[in-house]
C-alpha positions in Angstrom: 12.3 12.0 23.8 14.4 10.1 26.2 12.5 6.8 25.7 12.8 7.2 21.8 16.5 7.9 22.1 16.9 4.7 24.0 15.3 2.9 21.0 17.9 4.5 18.6 15.7 7.3 17.3 17.4 10.6 16.5 15.5 13.5 17.9 15.8 17.0 16.4 14.1 19.8 18.1 11.8 19.4 21.1 9.2 22.0 21.9 5.5 22.7 22.5 3.0 22.9 19.8 -0.7 23.8 19.5 -1.8 20.2 19.6 -4.9 19.7 17.5 -5.6 16.1 18.3 -7.1 14.2 21.1 -5.5 10.8 20.7 -2.1 9.2 21.5 0.1 10.8 18.8 0.0 12.4 15.4 3.0 11.9 13.1 3.2 14.4 10.2 5.5 13.4 7.4 6.4 14.3 3.8 6.4 11.6 1.1 10.2 11.2 1.3 9.8 10.3 5.0 7.1 7.7 4.6 9.1 4.7 5.9 10.6 6.7 8.8 7.1 7.9 9.8 5.7 4.3 9.7 8.7 3.1 11.8 8.0 5.9 14.4 4.4 4.9 14.5 5.3 1.4 15.5 6.4 2.9 18.9 2.9 4.2 19.8 -0.3 2.2 20.1 -2.9 4.3 18.3 -0.7 6.9 16.5 -2.2 8.7 13.5 -0.2 9.4 10.4 -0.8 12.6 8.4 0.7 13.4 5.1 2.4 16.8 4.9 3.6 18.9 2.0 7.2 19.7 1.4 10.2 17.4 1.9 12.2 16.1 4.9 9.2 16.6 7.2 8.8 14.3 10.2 7.0 15.7 13.2 5.6 13.9 16.2 3.0 15.5 18.4 2.2 13.5 21.5 -1.4 13.8 22.6 -3.2 13.7 25.9 -4.0 9.9 25.7 -0.3 9.0 25.5 0.8 6.8 28.4 3.9 4.9 27.3 5.7 3.5 24.3 4.6 0.0 23.2 6.8 -2.9 24.5 10.1 -3.2 22.7 9.4 -6.7 21.3 6.1 -5.4 19.8 7.8 -2.4 18.2 10.6 -4.6 16.8 8.2 -7.1 15.2 6.3 -4.2 13.5 9.5 -2.7 12.4 10.7 -6.0 10.8 7.4 -6.2 8.9 7.8 -2.6 7.6 11.4 -3.1 6.6 10.6 -6.4 4.9 7.9 -4.9 2.8 8.9 -3.4 -0.6 9.2 0.3 -0.5 6.9 2.0 -2.9 8.7 3.9 -5.6 7.4 6.5 -7.9 7.5 5.3 -11.5 7.0 7.2 -14.6 3.7 6.4 -16.3 3.3 6.5 -20.0 1.3 9.4 -21.1 -1.0 9.1 -24.0 0.5 10.3 -27.2 -1.2 12.8 -29.4 -1.1 12.3 -33.1 -2.1 15.0 -35.5 -5.6 14.6 -36.8 -5.8 13.3 -40.3 -7.2 15.6 -42.9 -10.6 14.4 -44.2 -10.4 13.1 -47.8 -11.6 15.6 -50.4 
């Protein structure tokens, strides 16, 4: 948490979890936190992103293979790439229209 705070990340609650993974880190996030999750993942070499239901979900579980954050320059380069890419937006799609069936000619 301290190392992430030094990199200007805001930390909510800190606690223990029943960690399910075996890797470096798992980042669980809701759709509205997609960009924040990707930015957080840039700090870890080998982090896994997992979509979560709900909203305003962004959780980081650090795994047993975590040793250190990536170098600042590496993280900043990845962050610039993420911030430069267009953010996906949900757009309404046209739904097919239903017209009443024509009556057969007598």
